[in-house]
N, C-alpha and C positions, 0 to 999 in steps of 0.2 A: 606544555600540559593543557589539557582541556578542562575547563571548569564545568563540573556537572554535579548535581546532587548525588550523594552516595545512597544507594538503596541496599537493604539487607539482601542476603543471598536468596531468601524466600521471596521477597518482593521482586527481585530481578527475574527469578524463574517464572513468577506470575505474569509479569509484563512480557517476557519472552513468549510465553504460551499465547497470550493475547495477540501479540504481533503475528505469530505464526498462523493463528486462526483468521486474522484479518487478511493476511496474504492469500491464504487458501480461498477464503470467501470472495476476495477480489478476482482471483484467477477464475473461479466458477462464473462470475458475472461476465468477465471479459470474453470467455469462451463462447458466450451466447451472442456476442456482438459481431456483426459482419462489417469489418472496417471499410470494405469497398462500397458499402451502402451509406456511409456517413458523409454529411456535409463537411466542408473544409474546417470549420470551427470544431465540429465534433471529432474530426480526425486529429486535430491538435490536442484535444482533451484525451483522446485514446492514446496518443503518443506520450502525453504527460503521465497517464496512468502507468504505462509500461516503464517509464523512467523512474517513477516513484517505487514501483515494485523492485526494480534492480537495486536501487539505493537502499531500500528496506532490507533486502537480502544481504547486501554488503554490510549494513549496520549490524545485522544479526551476527554475521561472521566475525565482526570485531568486538562483539559483546556490548555494543551500544544499543541496549534493548529499548531505551526510551525513544531514541531517534528512530529506531526500526518501527516501533509501534506508531509513532506520529506519522511517518511516511506511509506506512501500510494503511492507516486510518484515512489519510487524505486520498490515497489511491482508491480505497473502498468507496468513499463518499462520491468521488467523481464517477467511478464505474456504476454505482447505483443510479446516479442521475442520468448517465448516458444510456443505461439499459432501459430507462423509462421514456426516453425521448422518442416520439414517433419518427420513423425514418422513411 
């Protein structure tokens, strides 16, 4: 069994909605990035973002909403930074 704080159904729905918004926002940022124009380190970050998004979606599908939000948030923060870096 996984040890995790128990959230109420309402709290779980709120976190799930936040995670979904973060995933969508990250996907919007990622679509604006041309991976072929990125330096090696930036490409690594781009791949990390993609990995975080996949894992966030997986976490949502297993109803691990807190993990989904954490992964989506990390992906968003990386994508936000990557979208601001001059290429």
